[in-house]
C-alpha positions in Angstrom: 21.7 44.8 26.6 18.2 44.6 24.7 17.8 43.3 21.5 15.1 42.4 19.3 14.2 39.2 17.6 11.6 36.3 16.5 11.1 33.2 18.9 9.7 30.0 17.0 7.6 28.2 19.7 5.6 25.2 18.7 5.4 26.4 14.7 4.6 29.9 16.1 6.5 32.8 15.4 6.5 35.2 18.7 8.4 38.8 18.8 10.3 39.3 21.8 13.0 41.7 23.3 15.9 39.6 24.9 18.2 41.0 27.4 21.1 38.7 28.2 23.3 39.1 32.2 26.7 37.9 31.0 27.6 37.8 34.8 24.2 35.5 35.9 24.0 33.8 32.8 19.9 34.5 32.9 18.2 35.5 29.8 15.1 38.2 30.4 12.0 38.1 27.4 9.4 40.3 27.1 7.0 40.1 24.1 3.7 42.3 22.9 1.6 38.9 23.8 2.9 39.7 27.9 5.0 41.0 30.6 8.7 39.8 31.1 10.0 36.2 32.5 13.2 35.4 33.5 14.4 32.0 33.4 18.1 30.4 33.3 19.5 29.4 29.9 19.4 25.4 30.9 15.8 25.5 31.4 15.1 27.0 28.3 16.8 24.7 26.3 15.3 22.0 28.0 12.1 23.7 26.8 13.1 24.1 23.6 14.1 20.5 23.5 10.7 18.8 24.7 9.0 21.5 22.1 10.7 19.4 19.1 10.1 16.3 20.6 6.4 17.1 20.6 6.8 18.4 16.9 8.6 15.2 15.6 6.0 13.1 17.3 3.2 14.8 15.6 4.3 15.0 12.4 5.5 11.1 12.6 1.9 10.5 14.1 0.7 12.4 11.0 2.6 10.9 8.8 2.1 7.1 9.9 -2.2 7.8 9.9 -2.1 9.2 6.0 0.3 6.0 5.1 -2.5 3.8 6.8 -5.5 5.1 5.2 -4.7 7.0 2.2 -5.0 4.5 -0.8 -3.1 6.7 -3.4 0.6 6.1 -3.3 3.3 9.1 -4.3 7.0 7.8 -5.4 10.2 9.8 -5.8 13.1 8.7 -7.4 15.9 8.5 -5.2 19.4 7.6 -6.8 23.0 6.3 -4.9 25.6 7.9 -6.6 27.9 5.6 -5.5 26.6 2.5 -7.2 24.4 3.4 -9.7 21.4 2.4 -7.8 18.3 3.6 -8.4 15.0 3.5 -6.3 11.5 4.3 -5.9 10.4 6.3 -2.3 7.3 6.5 -1.2 6.8 10.3 -0.3 4.5 9.6 2.9 6.7 6.5 3.7 9.7 9.1 3.5 8.2 11.6 5.6 7.3 9.3 8.1 11.0 8.1 8.6 12.5 11.5 8.3 10.3 12.2 11.4 11.2 9.1 13.0 15.2 10.1 12.8 13.9 13.2 14.6 12.7 11.7 17.6 15.5 9.1 17.7 18.2 12.3 17.4 16.3 14.0 20.2 16.5 11.2 22.1 20.0 10.2 21.5 19.3 7.0 19.7 20.8 7.3 16.6 24.7 6.3 16.5 26.1 7.0 13.2 26.3 3.5 11.8 22.0 2.8 12.0 21.3 6.2 10.6 20.1 4.3 7.6 16.5 5.3 5.9 15.9 1.8 4.7 16.8 0.5 8.6 14.3 2.8 10.1 11.7 2.4 7.3 12.0 -1.7 8.3 11.5 -0.9 12.0 8.4 1.1 10.9 6.7 -1.2 9.2 7.4 -3.7 12.2 5.4 -1.5 14.1 2.9 -0.6 11.8 4.4 3.1 11.6 3.3 3.5 15.6 6.0 6.0 16.6 5.9 5.1 20.8 6.1 1.1 19.7 8.9 1.7 17.4 11.2 3.7 19.6 10.4 1.3 22.1 11.8 -1.4 19.4 14.4 0.4 18.6 16.0 1.2 21.9 15.3 -2.4 22.4 17.4 -3.5 19.5 20.1 -1.3 20.6 20.7 -2.4 23.9 20.6 -6.0 22.6 23.4 -5.3 20.0 25.7 -4.1 22.9 24.9 -7.0 25.7 25.3 -9.7 22.6 28.3 -8.0 21.1 26.3 -7.7 17.3 28.6 -4.9 16.1 31.9 -7.0 16.0 30.4 -10.5 15.9 32.1 -11.0 12.0 35.1 -10.6 13.5 35.2 -12.1 17.3 33.2 -15.3 16.9 34.4 -18.1 15.1 32.6 -21.3 14.5 34.3 -23.9 14.4 31.9 -26.7 14.2 30.4 -25.3 10.9 31.4 -28.2 8.6 29.7 -30.5 11.6 26.9 -28.8 11.6 26.3 -28.6 8.0 26.5 -32.4 8.3 23.2 -32.5 10.2 21.7 -29.4 9.5 22.1 -28.5 5.3 21.6 -25.1 4.5 22.7 -22.3 2.8 22.5 -19.3 0.3 22.7 -20.3 -3.3 21.8 -17.5 -6.0 19.1 -14.6 -6.1 15.8 -14.6 -7.2 14.5 -13.0 -10.7 14.5 -9.3 -8.6 18.4 -10.1 -7.1 17.4 -11.0 -3.9 19.6 -13.7 -2.1 17.5 -17.1 -2.1 18.2 -19.2 1.4 17.4 -22.7 1.5 17.5 -25.5 4.3 17.1 -29.3 3.7 14.6 -30.0 7.0 14.0 -33.0 6.2 17.8 -33.9 6.2 18.2 -32.4 9.6 19.4 -34.4 12.4 18.2 -32.3 15.1 20.1 -34.6 18.0 23.2 -35.1 16.4 23.5 -31.7 15.5 23.2 -30.4 19.1 25.9 -33.3 19.9 28.4 -30.8 17.9 27.2 -27.7 18.9 25.1 -25.9 21.8 22.5 -23.8 21.8 24.5 -20.8 22.3 26.9 -21.1 20.2 24.0 -22.1 17.2 22.6 -18.5 18.1 26.0 -16.8 17.9 26.5 -18.2 14.8 22.9 -17.6 13.3 23.2 -14.1 14.6 26.6 -13.7 12.7 24.8 -14.8 9.5 22.6 -11.8 9.5 25.4 -9.6 10.3 27.2 -11.0 7.2 23.8 -10.6 5.1 23.6 -7.1 6.2 27.5 -6.2 5.7 28.1 -8.3 2.0 25.4 -10.3 0.7 22.4 -7.2 0.6 24.9 -4.4 -0.7 26.4 -6.8 -3.1 22.9 -7.8 -4.3 21.7 -4.3 -4.7 25.0 -3.3 -6.7 24.2 -6.7 -9.1 20.2 -5.5 -9.4 20.9 -1.6 -9.4 18.2 -1.1 -6.7 18.2 -1.6 -3.1 17.8 -5.0 -1.5 17.4 -5.7 1.8 14.8 -8.7 1.7 15.3 -12.7 1.0 13.4 -15.5 -0.5 13.6 -18.5 1.6 13.1 -22.0 0.5 12.1 -24.9 3.3 12.5 -28.6 2.0 10.8 -30.6 4.4 10.8 -33.9 2.2 10.8 -37.0 4.7 11.0 -34.7 7.9 10.5 -36.9 11.3 8.4 -34.0 13.1 9.3 -36.4 15.9 12.8 -36.3 15.8 12.9 -32.4 17.0 12.9 -32.4 20.7 12.5 -29.7 23.3 15.9 -28.2 22.6 15.6 -27.9 18.8 12.2 -26.3 19.6 13.7 -23.7 22.1 16.3 -23.3 19.4 14.1 -22.7 17.0 11.7 -20.2 18.7 14.9 -18.2 20.1 16.0 -17.4 17.0 12.7 -16.4 15.5 12.6 -13.7 18.6 16.0 -12.5 18.0 14.9 -12.1 14.1 11.6 -10.7 14.6 13.1 -8.0 17.1 16.1 -7.1 15.7 16.1 -7.9 12.2 12.4 -7.4 11.3 11.1 -7.0 7.5 13.7 -9.1 5.8 11.9 -11.7 4.6 9.9 -11.0 1.1 8.8 -14.7 0.4 8.8 -18.2 2.0 7.9 -21.5 0.1 7.6 -24.1 2.1 7.8 -27.4 -0.5 7.4 -31.4 0.0 4.7 -30.6 2.5 2.5 -33.5 3.2 -0.9 -33.4 4.4 -0.4 -33.5 7.5 1.8 -30.3 7.4 -0.7 -28.3 5.7 -3.7 -29.1 7.9 -1.4 -27.4 10.4 -0.5 -24.9 8.7 -4.3 -23.9 7.9 -4.9 -23.8 11.5 -1.9 -22.3 12.7 -2.5 -19.3 10.2 -5.2 -17.9 11.6 -3.5 -16.6 14.8 -0.7 -15.2 12.6 -0.5 -11.6 11.4 -2.3 -11.8 7.5 0.9 -9.6 6.5 3.2 -12.6 7.3 1.0 -15.3 5.9 1.0 -13.2 3.1 4.6 -14.0 2.4 4.6 -17.9 3.5 3.5 -20.6 0.5 3.2 -24.1 1.5 3.5 -26.2 -1.4 3.3 -29.8 -2.2 5.4 -31.9 -4.5 4.7 -29.7 -7.2 6.4 -27.2 -6.7 8.8 -26.6 -9.6 6.7 -24.3 -11.7 5.6 -22.1 -8.5 9.6 -21.9 -7.9 10.4 -20.9 -11.4 8.1 -18.0 -11.4 10.3 -15.9 -8.6 13.7 -17.6 -9.2 15.3 -18.8 -12.6 16.2 -21.8 -13.4 20.0 -21.3 -13.2 19.7 -20.0 -10.0 17.7 -22.8 -8.4 19.7 -26.3 -7.5 18.7 -29.0 -9.5 17.2 -31.2 -6.1 14.7 -28.3 -6.1 13.6 -28.5 -10.0 16.2 -25.8 -11.1 19.1 -26.5 -13.9 22.0 -25.6 -11.3 24.5 -28.3 -10.3 27.6 -27.0 -8.0 30.4 -29.0 -8.8 32.3 -28.1 -5.6 31.7 -30.2 -2.6 29.0 -30.0 -0.5 26.9 -28.9 -3.4 25.0 -25.9 -4.3 24.5 -24.8 -0.5 28.0 -24.9 -0.2 29.0 -23.0 -3.4 28.5 -19.7 -1.8 26.8 -19.0 -5.6 26.0 -15.1 -5.7 26.8 -11.6 -6.3 28.6 -11.2 -3.1 31.3 -13.6 -4.4 31.2 -11.9 -7.9 34.6 -10.3 -8.4 33.3 -7.7 -10.9 30.8 -6.9 -7.9 33.3 -6.9 -5.4 35.2 -4.5 -7.0 33.2 -2.0 -7.0 31.8 -2.8 -3.5 34.9 -3.2 -1.8 36.1 0.6 -1.9 33.2 1.9 -0.2 31.6 1.9 3.6 28.1 1.2 3.7 26.1 0.4 6.8 26.6 -3.1 8.3 23.0 -3.3 9.9 
C-alpha cells in the first residue's frame, strides 16, 4: 500500500512515497528527488540512529564553541519545586548539556540515576566542553563505578578502623562557607603516615575515601542545597600543614595520595570550589610556585597557599561561627574529638532532613 509522507533526514524535509510489504518487512521509497530504493526496516532505523548521533554531536560542538568564544553570558532562572531551590543556568551551558545528554542516550550511556543536569555539566567542564573527550570520560566513569561497586558502597562497606585512622590522620567536614558549601578540613601537620598504614591498608582507605565521596553526593550536597536554597555541588577544603614533617611521607603515603587524586579527577570532577593551604612555610611556598607552572591555570586559581597570617583570608569566605578555633574561628565543639568529629552542618540538621528525607535525589 502506498502512502505519502514527509521524512526528516539530517534536518531536511523531503516528501516521499512509502510502500510497506507486510510479508517481507521491506519498505520502498520514492520521491521527487529520484527513483525509489528498497531496503529493510532494520537498516533504515540504523541510518536514522546514525543521523541523530551526528546531529547531536554537531549541536554539542556548536554549543561548546560558543561557550569558549562568546563573552556575553545569558542566564535563565530555574526553580526546583521539591526544595524551593532557585538557580540561574547559563543558556549556552544548558544547550551543551542537552546535546551531550542526547549523545549519551543514543550510545546507551545514561542510566536513570545519572541523568542529572549538574553531573553532566561537571564532566563537560572537566574536558573543556570537548564532546568526544567528555563522552569517553563518562563511559570510563560508568565502567569504574560498576567494577568498584561505587553505587552500593555506602551500604556494603564498613570501615571498622575509622577511630584509629582519625587518630593518625585528623580530618572531617565542619560547617559551611558563606554561600552554603560544605567545608572539609585536614590537619596534615598532625598526620602520622607510618602509623596510619599500620591500622589500615591502601585498598581499604581508598574504599573509605570513595564511600566518603558518595556520602557527599547522597547527603551533604542535597542538605546544603536545601539550607542555602541554591544548588551546591562543590566544597571548600582547608589543609593545615603546621608542623608537617615532609620526610615522614614515604612511598606508600605518596602512592595513596596519587591514587586518590586520580579517582577524584576521573570520577568526581569539578567538585572543588577553593582550597586553602594554611601555615605553609617558605619551603612549601617555593615548591608551590614552581609546581603551579605545570598545572592547569583553572586549577591553580582555586588553590591559595597562605602562611600563618591566614585568619582574615578564611573569614572572607567562612563565617567565624563555622570555623574551628584552631583555625582562628569561634567554634569549639564540645564533643569528643572536637570540631572534626562533630558532624556540624546542614546534613545533621533535623529541620533540613525533615525536608530532605521524603525525596529521592540522584546519589551521584
